[in-house]
C-alpha positions, 0 to 999 in steps of 0.5 A, spaced: 347 902 668 345 898 663 338 897 660 336 891 656 330 893 653 329 887 648 329 882 654 324 887 658 320 887 652 320 880 651 318 878 658 312 883 658 310 881 651 310 873 654 306 876 660 301 879 656 300 874 651 298 869 657 293 874 658 296 876 665 297 883 668 302 881 673 309 879 673 311 872 677 317 873 682 322 870 677 319 875 671 320 881 676 327 879 677 329 878 670 326 885 669 331 888 674 337 884 672 335 887 665 336 894 668 342 892 672 338 893 679 340 888 685 336 884 688 337 878 693 339 871 690 333 867 688 332 860 685 326 856 683 325 849 686 321 844 683 321 839 688 323 838 696 330 836 694 331 842 689 329 846 695 334 844 700 339 844 694 338 851 693 337 853 700 344 850 702 347 854 696 344 861 698 345 860 705 341 860 711 336 863 713 332 863 707 325 865 705 320 861 700 315 863 696 310 860 691 311 862 684 304 862 680 301 867 676 295 865 679 297 866 686 298 874 687 297 874 694 302 869 696 301 870 704 293 869 703 294 863 700 299 860 705 305 860 700 310 864 704 315 861 709 320 866 712 326 865 716 328 857 714 334 856 718 336 849 715 335 844 709 330 840 712 326 845 714 326 848 706 324 841 704 318 841 709 316 848 707 316 846 700 311 841 702 307 846 706 307 851 700 304 845 695 299 843 700 297 850 701 296 852 694 292 845 692 287 848 698 287 855 695 287 853 688 282 848 688 276 852 686 281 856 681 285 855 675 291 852 675 296 854 669 304 853 670 310 856 666 315 854 671 313 847 674 315 842 669 309 839 665 309 832 668 310 835 675 304 839 674 300 834 671 301 829 677 300 835 682 293 836 679 291 829 679 293 828 686 290 835 688 283 832 685 284 825 688 285 829 695 279 833 694 274 828 692 276 824 698 274 830 702 267 830 698 269 836 693 268 834 686 269 840 682 271 840 674 278 841 672 281 843 666 289 844 665 293 848 660 300 847 659 306 850 655 311 847 651 313 841 646 314 834 648 314 834 655 307 837 654 304 832 650 306 827 655 303 831 661 297 832 657 296 825 655 297 823 663 292 828 665 287 825 660 288 818 662 286 820 669 280 824 667 282 831 667 282 835 660 288 838 658 290 843 652 297 845 650 300 851 647 305 849 642 309 853 638 311 847 634 305 843 633 299 846 630 293 844 635 289 840 629 295 835 628 295 834 635 288 832 635 289 827 630 294 824 633 293 825 641 287 823 645 287 828 650 287 834 645 280 830 642 278 829 650 279 837 651 275 839 646 280 842 642 278 839 635 
């Protein structure tokens, strides 16, 4: 059995750096892969269409679960659908999971690593708007990790009244603050 300790250390360091104490399912799979432990096939979908493609590629039935470091109790949050028999049902399950996550996390803190930044930003604005329509208006602050896509997503959030702060390994916050409204709006400078 092979042991890729460097990969495992990198995963654990990233989780620790993010201030988390638990691994997401994809991180757990990468640890298992590094130690040669067999696990069922998996994939991460960022849209209903992607969920259909992944389900078809894996074969039916499939199980779908939300991927979020902030939702550890996936069943409690309505983030698990089991026994999905066909592609159309995978698409519906994806939408159901997203809707349930919005309801579950409305009073929580959203942080995304797996979801592309702009997809995350649009979901946040949509969730905020839906909650406002129901008479719920809670403060929301977003954090995003990455580079150019993060800048675009943070600007989008700023333009929609949601302060966002970005993690970037390439551009210091002070430089971002001088250039981007969202960095100033989020109180980063």
